[in-house]
DRENDO-1510 file (C-alpha; in Angstrom, 1 decimal, always signed):
<recs>
REC; n; res; u; v; w
REC; 1; MET; -0.1; +0.1; +0.0 .
REC; 2; THR; +1.4; +3.4; -0.9 .
REC; 3; VAL; +1.7; +6.3; +1.5 .
REC; 4; ALA; -1.0; +8.2; -0.3 .
REC; 5; ALA; -3.1; +5.5; +0.2 .
REC; 6; ARG; -2.6; +5.1; +3.9 .
REC; 7; VAL; -3.1; +8.6; +4.3 .
REC; 8; ARG; -6.7; +8.4; +2.8 .
REC; 9; ALA; -7.5; +5.4; +4.8 .
REC; 10; ARG; -6.4; +7.1; +8.1 .
REC; 11; ARG; -8.2; +10.3; +7.0 .
REC; 12; PHE; -11.5; +8.0; +5.9 .
REC; 13; GLY; -11.1; +5.8; +9.5 .
REC; 14; ALA; -11.0; +9.4; +11.4 .
REC; 15; TRP; -14.0; +10.5; +9.4 .
REC; 16; PHE; -16.0; +7.3; +10.1 .
REC; 17; VAL; -15.5; +7.6; +13.6 .
REC; 18; ALA; -16.4; +11.0; +14.1 .
REC; 19; MET; -19.7; +10.0; +11.9 .
REC; 20; ALA; -20.3; +7.3; +14.3 .
REC; 21; LEU; -19.8; +9.5; +17.5 .
REC; 22; ALA; -22.0; +12.2; +16.0 .
REC; 23; ILE; -24.6; +9.7; +15.3 .
REC; 24; ALA; -24.4; +8.3; +18.8 .
REC; 25; TRP; -24.3; +11.5; +20.7 .
REC; 26; SER; -27.6; +12.5; +18.7 .
REC; 27; VAL; -29.4; +9.9; +19.8 .
REC; 28; ILE; -28.5; +9.9; +23.2 .
REC; 29; LEU; -28.9; +14.1; +23.8 .
REC; 30; LEU; -31.7; +14.8; +21.4 .
REC; 31; PRO; -35.3; +14.5; +22.7 .
REC; 32; THR; -37.8; +11.9; +20.9 .
REC; 33; ALA; -40.6; +13.0; +19.1 .
REC; 34; SER; -43.5; +12.2; +20.3 .
REC; 35; ALA; -45.9; +9.8; +18.3 .
REC; 36; ASP; -49.1; +11.1; +19.9 .
REC; 37; LYS; -51.8; +10.5; +17.4 .
REC; 38; THR; -55.6; +12.5; +17.3 .
REC; 39; ILE; -58.6; +10.4; +16.4 .
REC; 40; ASN; -61.8; +12.2; +16.3 .
REC; 41; GLY; -60.5; +15.1; +18.4 .
REC; 42; CYS; -59.0; +12.9; +21.1 .
REC; 43; THR; -55.4; +13.0; +21.6 .
REC; 44; ILE; -53.7; +9.5; +22.3 .
REC; 45; VAL; -51.0; +10.2; +24.4 .
REC; 46; ASP; -47.8; +8.1; +23.3 .
REC; 47; ASN; -46.2; +7.7; +26.5 .
REC; 48; PRO; -47.8; +8.5; +29.6 .
REC; 49; THR; -46.9; +10.1; +32.6 .
REC; 50; PRO; -48.6; +10.8; +35.9 .
REC; 51; THR; -48.6; +14.4; +34.7 .
REC; 52; ARG; -49.6; +13.7; +31.0 .
REC; 53; ILE; -52.5; +11.3; +30.2 .
REC; 54; THR; -55.1; +10.7; +27.5 .
REC; 55; THR; -57.9; +12.6; +28.2 .
REC; 56; CYS; -61.1; +11.9; +26.2 .
REC; 57; GLN; -64.1; +11.7; +28.1 .
REC; 58; GLY; -67.1; +11.3; +26.1 .
REC; 59; ALA; -65.2; +11.1; +22.9 .
REC; 60; ASP; -66.9; +9.2; +20.2 .
REC; 61; LEU; -64.2; +6.4; +18.9 .
REC; 62; PRO; -66.1; +3.6; +17.3 .
REC; 63; ASN; -64.1; +0.7; +15.4 .
REC; 64; VAL; -60.8; +2.4; +16.8 .
REC; 65; ASP; -57.5; +0.6; +16.6 .
REC; 66; LEU; -55.6; +1.0; +19.7 .
REC; 67; ASN; -53.7; -2.3; +19.7 .
REC; 68; LEU; -50.9; -2.4; +22.1 .
REC; 69; ALA; -51.7; +1.2; +23.3 .
REC; 70; ASN; -50.5; +2.7; +26.5 .
REC; 71; LEU; -53.4; +4.2; +28.1 .
REC; 72; ALA; -52.3; +3.9; +31.5 .
REC; 73; GLY; -54.3; +6.4; +33.8 .
REC; 74; ALA; -56.5; +7.5; +30.8 .
REC; 75; SER; -59.4; +9.7; +31.4 .
REC; 76; LEU; -62.0; +7.9; +29.1 .
REC; 77; PHE; -65.3; +8.6; +31.3 .
REC; 78; GLY; -68.2; +8.1; +29.1 .
REC; 79; THR; -66.1; +7.4; +25.8 .
REC; 80; ARG; -67.9; +5.2; +23.4 .
REC; 81; LEU; -65.7; +2.2; +22.2 .
REC; 82; ASN; -68.0; +0.2; +20.4 .
REC; 83; ILE; -66.1; -2.4; +18.2 .
REC; 84; ALA; -62.8; -1.0; +19.2 .
REC; 85; THR; -59.8; -3.1; +19.1 .
REC; 86; LEU; -57.7; -2.7; +22.0 .
REC; 87; GLN; -55.8; -6.0; +21.9 .
REC; 88; GLY; -52.7; -6.2; +24.7 .
REC; 89; ALA; -53.7; -2.5; +25.4 .
REC; 90; VAL; -52.5; -1.0; +29.1 .
REC; 91; LEU; -55.2; +0.7; +30.6 .
REC; 92; THR; -53.7; +0.2; +34.3 .
REC; 93; ARG; -55.6; +3.0; +36.5 .
REC; 94; ALA; -57.7; +4.0; +33.6 .
REC; 95; ASP; -61.0; +5.6; +34.0 .
REC; 96; LEU; -63.4; +4.1; +31.5 .
REC; 97; SER; -66.7; +4.6; +34.0 .
REC; 98; GLY; -69.8; +4.8; +32.0 .
REC; 99; ALA; -67.9; +3.7; +29.0 .
REC; 100; ASN; -69.5; +1.9; +26.2 .
REC; 101; LEU; -67.4; -1.2; +25.0 .
REC; 102; ILE; -69.9; -3.3; +22.9 .
REC; 103; PHE; -68.2; -5.5; +20.9 .
REC; 104; ALA; -64.7; -4.2; +22.0 .
REC; 105; ASN; -61.8; -6.3; +21.6 .
REC; 106; LEU; -60.0; -6.3; +24.7 .
REC; 107; PHE; -57.9; -9.7; +24.5 .
REC; 108; GLY; -54.7; -9.8; +26.6 .
REC; 109; ALA; -55.6; -6.3; +27.7 .
REC; 110; ASN; -54.1; -5.1; +31.1 .
REC; 111; LEU; -56.9; -3.3; +33.3 .
REC; 112; THR; -55.4; -3.7; +36.6 .
REC; 113; SER; -57.0; -1.4; +39.0 .
REC; 114; ALA; -59.3; +0.3; +36.1 .
REC; 115; ASN; -62.6; +2.2; +36.8 .
REC; 116; LEU; -65.2; +0.2; +34.8 .
REC; 117; SER; -67.9; +1.1; +36.9 .
REC; 118; GLY; -71.1; +1.5; +35.0 .
REC; 119; ALA; -69.4; +0.7; +31.8 .
REC; 120; THR; -71.1; -1.7; +29.2 .
REC; 121; LEU; -69.0; -4.3; +27.9 .
REC; 122; ILE; -72.0; -6.6; +26.0 .
REC; 123; ALA; -70.2; -9.4; +23.9 .
REC; 124; ALA; -66.9; -7.6; +24.4 .
REC; 125; ASN; -64.0; -10.1; +24.2 .
REC; 126; LEU; -61.9; -9.8; +27.6 .
REC; 127; THR; -60.3; -13.3; +26.9 .
REC; 128; ASP; -56.7; -13.2; +28.8 .
REC; 129; ALA; -57.4; -9.6; +30.4 .
REC; 130; ASN; -56.3; -8.9; +33.7 .
REC; 131; LEU; -58.9; -7.0; +35.7 .
REC; 132; THR; -57.2; -7.5; +38.8 .
REC; 133; PHE; -58.5; -5.1; +41.4 .
REC; 134; ALA; -60.4; -3.3; +39.0 .
REC; 135; ASP; -63.9; -1.5; +39.6 .
REC; 136; LEU; -66.6; -3.3; +37.8 .
REC; 137; THR; -69.6; -2.1; +39.8 .
REC; 138; GLY; -72.8; -2.0; +37.8 .
REC; 139; ALA; -71.0; -2.4; +34.8 .
REC; 140; ASN; -72.8; -4.8; +32.1 .
REC; 141; LEU; -70.8; -7.6; +30.9 .
REC; 142; GLU; -73.9; -9.9; +29.3 .
REC; 143; ASP; -72.4; -12.4; +26.7 .
REC; 144; ALA; -68.8; -11.0; +27.1 .
REC; 145; GLN; -65.9; -13.6; +26.3 .
REC; 146; LEU; -63.8; -13.9; +29.6 .
REC; 147; SER; -62.0; -17.3; +29.1 .
REC; 148; GLY; -58.5; -17.0; +31.1 .
REC; 149; ALA; -59.6; -13.2; +32.5 .
REC; 150; ASN; -58.3; -12.6; +35.9 .
REC; 151; PHE; -60.9; -10.8; +38.1 .
REC; 152; ASN; -58.6; -11.1; +41.1 .
REC; 153; GLY; -59.8; -8.6; +43.9 .
REC; 154; ALA; -62.4; -7.1; +41.1 .
REC; 155; ASP; -65.3; -5.1; +42.6 .
REC; 156; LEU; -68.2; -6.8; +40.9 .
REC; 157; ARG; -71.2; -5.7; +42.7 .
REC; 158; GLY; -74.2; -5.3; +41.0 .
REC; 159; ALA; -72.7; -6.3; +37.5 .
REC; 160; ASN; -74.5; -8.0; +34.7 .
REC; 161; LEU; -72.5; -11.3; +34.2 .
REC; 162; ALA; -75.2; -13.1; +32.2 .
REC; 163; ASN; -74.3; -15.6; +29.7 .
REC; 164; VAL; -70.7; -15.9; +31.0 .
REC; 165; GLN; -68.5; -18.4; +31.9 .
REC; 166; GLY; -64.5; -19.3; +31.8 .
REC; 167; ALA; -63.1; -16.2; +34.3 .
REC; 168; ASN; -61.2; -16.5; +37.4 .
REC; 169; PHE; -63.1; -14.7; +39.8 .
REC; 170; ALA; -61.1; -15.6; +42.9 .
REC; 171; ASN; -61.1; -13.0; +45.9 .
REC; 172; ALA; -63.8; -11.0; +43.3 .
REC; 173; ARG; -66.4; -8.9; +45.4 .
REC; 174; PHE; -69.8; -9.5; +44.5 .
REC; 175; ILE; -71.8; -8.0; +47.6 .
</recs>
């Protein structure tokens, strides 16, 4: 290899290392863009925090696709989510009281400590959903698919459970 070729190789190597470091620093130091999305006037917060959550009380969101969405702590009181897809969604501590979730797909959703009091979940798919310590007082779960759903410690006082089967109601409260 000639001297000129070695010099070019060193310069290229130094340039390559400098570019790699610049890219690495930009990834570490620059803030990431938010991927919030707005559906029918409702802004779904991508990475909720205790001070920044999805707030869409009474929103009309039928047929919405929120698979794997992080809706932890969301305020969805009275929201219409008919035929919505919330498969694998995180709804821990979410307020879904009075929400309409008829035919909603909540397969594998995490609803730990969620407020679903007075919610309508007729024919909803809650297969393998986690409803540990959820408040379902007065909720209507008629014909809901509950196979593998966990209601451990959930409050089901006054809930309509007509035609449901397969759920784990261990330690659930009915009276």
